[in-house]
N, C-alpha and C positions, 0 to 999 in steps of 0.2 A: 306555640314555638317552644315553650319550656319542656314539653314532653320529649323532644328529641335529645335532651341532655340527661335523660334518666337511664341511659344505657351503660353497659359495663365500661370501666375505664381502661383505655389501651395506651400504655406508656412505653416508650423506649427507655432503656437503661441510660442514666445520665452520669456524666463525669462529676466527681465530687466538687469541682470548682464551679459548677453551674447552679443557677437558681433552681431549687429542688422541685418545683411544682410544674415545670414546663412539659407539655406533651409534644413529643417529636414523632410524627407519623411516618411509617414506611408502607402504608396502604392508604387507600382513599377512594372517593367516588369520582366519576367522570363529570358530575355536575352537582354543585351545591348552591345553586342560585334560587332555591325556594324562598319565598317570602320577599318583603320589601326591604331594600337596602341600597345605598350608594355602592356602585361597583367600579372596580378597575379591571383591566385586562392584564393577565400575567402571561408572559410569553417565555417559553422554555427553549433557550439556545445553549443549554448546558452540554448537550450531546448524549444525554441519557434521561430516563424517567425521573421526574421530580415530584415532591409532595409539599404542599404549603397548607398551613392550618393556624388558627388562633392558638396561642400557647395553652389556653385553659379549656379546650374542647374535651368532651367526654367519650366520643366514639370516633375513632379514626375512619372506620369503614363508611360512615355516612357524613361526617363533618369535615374531613380533610379532603383537599382537592388534588386529584392525580392529573398531572400534565405530562403527556408523552413528548419526547424530543421533537422539536419543530412545531409544536402546537401552541396556541394561545387559548386560554380559558378565562371566563369571568369569575372574579373572586369578590364576594360580598363583604362589606365592612359592617359587621354586626356590632351594635353598641348596646350597652346596658346601663341603667340608671345607677346601680351599685356595681362598680367595676370589679369588686371582689367576687360577686355572685353571678355566675354564668349558667348555672344549672339548678334544677329543682323548682318547687312551687314559688319560691321567693324571687326568682329571676324575672325582672321587669325590663322589657326591651324598649329601646328608643329607636326612632327613625334616624338613620345615619344620613349625613349629607357630605358635601365636599369639605366642610369645616371639620369633619372627623378624620381626615387624612393626617398623617403624622402620629407616631407612636408616643402617647403620653403615659407616663409611669409615676407611680407613687409607692414608696417603700415604707413598710411599717412592720415591726416585730418579725423580721426575716421573711416577709411575704411581699410580693409585688402585685400592685393593682395595675392592670394593663388595658389599654383602650383597643378598639376594634381593628386599628391599622397596625398593631403589633402582630408579628407572625413568626412562627417557627418554619424552617424550610430544610428539607433534606433532599439531596440528589444522589442517585446511584453512582458509585465508583466501580461497581462490579464485584463479584465474589463476596457479596454480603456486606461490603464496606459502603459507608455513606459520607457524603460531603456536607458539612454545615457551612454557615456563612463565615467569611473571613476577609482580610485584606492584607496586602503586602506592607511590611514595616512593623516595627515594635514601638512606635512613638505616636500613638493616636493623639488628636482625632483624625489627622490626615494620613493618607497612604503614601508609601514609598512609590515613586514613579520611575519609569524607564527600566523596569525589571528585565534583565536579560537571562536570568536563570532562576526559575521558580524553585528548583531543588535546593538551592543554597540561600535563597532569600529568607529574611525574617518574616514571620507571619503573626498577625493578631487574629485570634478566632473570637467570634461573637456568639452570645447565647441565642439571640433572636434577630429579626430584621424589622426594618421600618418601611412601610409604604408611605412615603413622605408627602408633604403638602405640595411639593413640586409636581407631583403626578396629576394635579387637578386639570391641567390643560389637555395633554395627550391621553390621560387616563390609561396609561400603559406602564408597567414595570417589567424588568427583564431578569431572568435567571441565566447567568453565564458562568462559565468555568474559568478560573485562574488557578493554576496549580491543582491542588486537591481541595479547593474551596469553592463555594458559591460566592461569586464576586460581589463585594460591596464597595461603595465609593468612599466612605468615611465612617467614623464612629460618631453616633449622635447622642449616646448616653452610656454611662457606666456607673455601677454601684457595687460596693464591696464591703462586707462586714462579716465577722465571724467565720472567715474562710469560705464564704459563699459569694459569688460574683454574678451580677446580671449586666450584660453589655449588649449594645444594640448597634447594628450596622445598617446603612442606608442602601436599599436596592437601586440599581441604575434606572433612570427615567429621563425625561426632558424637563423643560421649564415653560413658564408662561401662565396665562390666566384662563379660567374656565368660563367660557361664554355660552349661555343658553338663551332663552327668550321668555317673554311673558306668556303665561298659559293661554293658549287659544287653539283649539282643535288639533291640527296635525303638527304644531310647532313644539319645540322643546319648551320646558317650563322653568320658571325660577325655582331655585331650591327652597324648600320649606325652612322654617326656623329651626336652628339647632336645639337639641334637647326636647323635641316634640315626642311625646309618647307614641309608640307604634300604634297603639289602640285608638289614638286620636287622629291618625293621619288620613287625609282624603286623597292624596296623590297616588296615582297608579304605579305599579312596580316598573313598567317600562318607562314612564315619564321620569321617574326618580333617577334612572340610569343616565338620562340626557339633561338633567337640570343644570342650571348655571346662571351667571349674570346675564344682563339683557343686551349688551353691546353686540353688534353684528360684525364678526370677523371670521377669517379663515386662517388657519395656522399651518405652517410646514416645519417639519422637525428633522434633524439629523442626530442620530445616536451613534457614538463611537465605541463599538466593542471590537474594533479591528486591531489597532496598534496602541501600545502603551506610550502615547505621546499626544500632545494637543494638535489636532488636525482641523484646519479651517473648513467651514461649510458655507456654501452659497446655494441659491436656488434661482431658477429661471426668472428673467425679467418679464415685464408685461408683454402680451402678444404684440408682435410687430417690432419689438426691440431685440437687440443682441446683447445688451448689457445685463449681466447677472446681478441679483440682489444679495447683499451680504447677510449672513447669520452671525457667526462668531467663531472663534477657535473652540473646538469641542474637546474637552479633556477625555482621556480614556475612561470608560465606564460611566459616561455622562452624556447628556444631550443638550442641544441648543435649538432655538426656534426663530422663525421669522413669521410675520403676519401681514395680511392685506385686509383692507376694508373697501366699501363702496362698490362701484360697478366693475372693478377688476378682480373681484373674488372668484369669478368663474374662469379666469385665464388658466390654460393648461400649463403645468410647471413640472420641472424635474428638480431633483436635489443632487448636488455635487459635493463630494468629499475630496479635499485637496491633500497633497502629499506633505505639506508643512503647515505651520501655524499662522500663515498670512494668506490673504485672498489672492496675492500675486503668485503663490506657489502653484505648481502644476496640478491639474485635476487628476486624481487617482482613480476615482470611481464616479460614474454618473448613473443615476437611477433611471427607471422607466418614467414615463410622463403621467402625472396625475391629471385627469380631466374631470373636474367636479360635476356632479349631477345636481339636478333640481330636487332637493330632498323635501323642501317645504314650499307649498303652493304660494306663488306670488313673490318669492324671494329670489335674489340672484343666486345662481348655483354656487355651492361652496359655503353659503352662510351657515355659521355655527359648526363648521367641520374642522377637524384637526387630522392632518395626514402626516405620516412619519416614515422615514427610511432608517432601518437599523443596519449599519455596516458592521459585519462581524467576520471573525475567522473561524472556520469549521475544523481547524486542526486543534482539536480539544486537548490533545496530549502535548502540545508545544510547551517548551520550557522558556523560550525567549519570547516574552510578551511584546517586544518592540518590533517583531518581524512576523509577517504572514505571507507565505508563498502565494503567487498570483492565482494559482488554481484553487486556493482555499479562501479567497476573498468572496464573500457572499453578501446578499442583501435580503432582508425581510421587510415587507411592506405592512404597515399597520395604520389603523385609524381609531379614533375614539369610538367606543361601542355605541351603536345607534339603531336599536338598543342591544343587538346581539354581537357576538365576536366579529371583529373585522381585521383580518390579516391574510397574507398570501405571499407567494413567491413572485408576483408581478404587481404592477401598479394598479391593476384592476381590482386587486384585493379579493374579497369574497362577500357573499350575502348582498342584501339590498341596502340602499341609502349610502353607498360609498362611491369613491371615484370609479368611473366606468365610462361608457360610451354615450351617456346622456349629457347634453350641454345646454347652456343658455349663453350665447355669445353674439358678438357683432350686432346685426340689426335687430336681434331679439331683445336687446337690453331695454330699449324704450318700452316694448310691450311688457317686459317683466316689471319695470318701474310702475307702469300704469296698474298692472295687476296687484302689485304690492300695496299701492295706495288704496285700491278698492278693498283688498283683503284686510288692511289695517282698519278701514272704516267699518267693515263688517265685524271684525274682531272686537273693536271698541264697543259696538252696539251690543254684542253678545255678552261681553264682560260687564256691561253696565246694567243689563236687564235683570 
């Protein structure tokens, strides 16, 4: 692993006010998922090509991730024992887990020690110009809301971004354009001394908990202990992407990149009912979730975004229907899955963030990586192991429950042997 950090340093020129050692790439690779690491899916809804990388990488061409407009790519959270050292023979890599989400920083002697979920991001504005992270307003940590003119609004720019702990459930973060900035929801950290500043903004995601399962054949696995050396890890690369706690749940998410206001989200009720289930009011550049457990995890459901901040407000957009598949033998369809709908505006040059013309209102469908990228323009998503046309419902529930008991008995025997 260390050998890939011995290449020539590729740095973009930095403003004097920024932390001096940050690598900001404007080139990169289509895939940087080599090796074992906990991954999140980064979706580019900025409207142009974006690049995301750890601030201390050594080679943009191989270590920065290029994401074309409309694409989602897996981004690995690479952790190191000594967070000062990310290259050379003394670089010792740890196995990353969900506990490594969130950008942790330590400042000493004008240098920053940055964890694996700290990232630099650049998105093209055309003509050789690049957008970095920022948010509306000049009074951090929270952003100014209800912005009707990005050209006259105050802005706070950030040195880097955080892939926050909130991302552990949906395992997705989103690159979106507000004005000439990559949108962030709030400031999570700032440090300033000697005329040099390091500030961090949080990328949009949703909320909730990360549920996986006990290790057994084709099921997800429990995450290994934090701070385990990569050289000591026995977990496979694909299992690590799917690891989590052992509760059995299915999540539905709504992410509001549409209008600069809190818009309420609901999702379909149980099969056979007409009453929707509440999520919450979803702030702009943020997400909220609802969850189900038991034999109703396989029910087909859609996600609705309302025109106001209450469930009683009119429905503005309704997604296609997610129909969970049986991903894990013997389990109710939907077990350990997270599905999401990103409601966004594709008028990337708009200056009034509170408005989006009907023709520009779009939806991106995502799911937690399982274990590869899962996104699409319809609720069938893409790839295997996601919402699609395979179901376990109605009269099949009893059979699924019996199979689950038999599978659990077999699994216990295998794990005990």
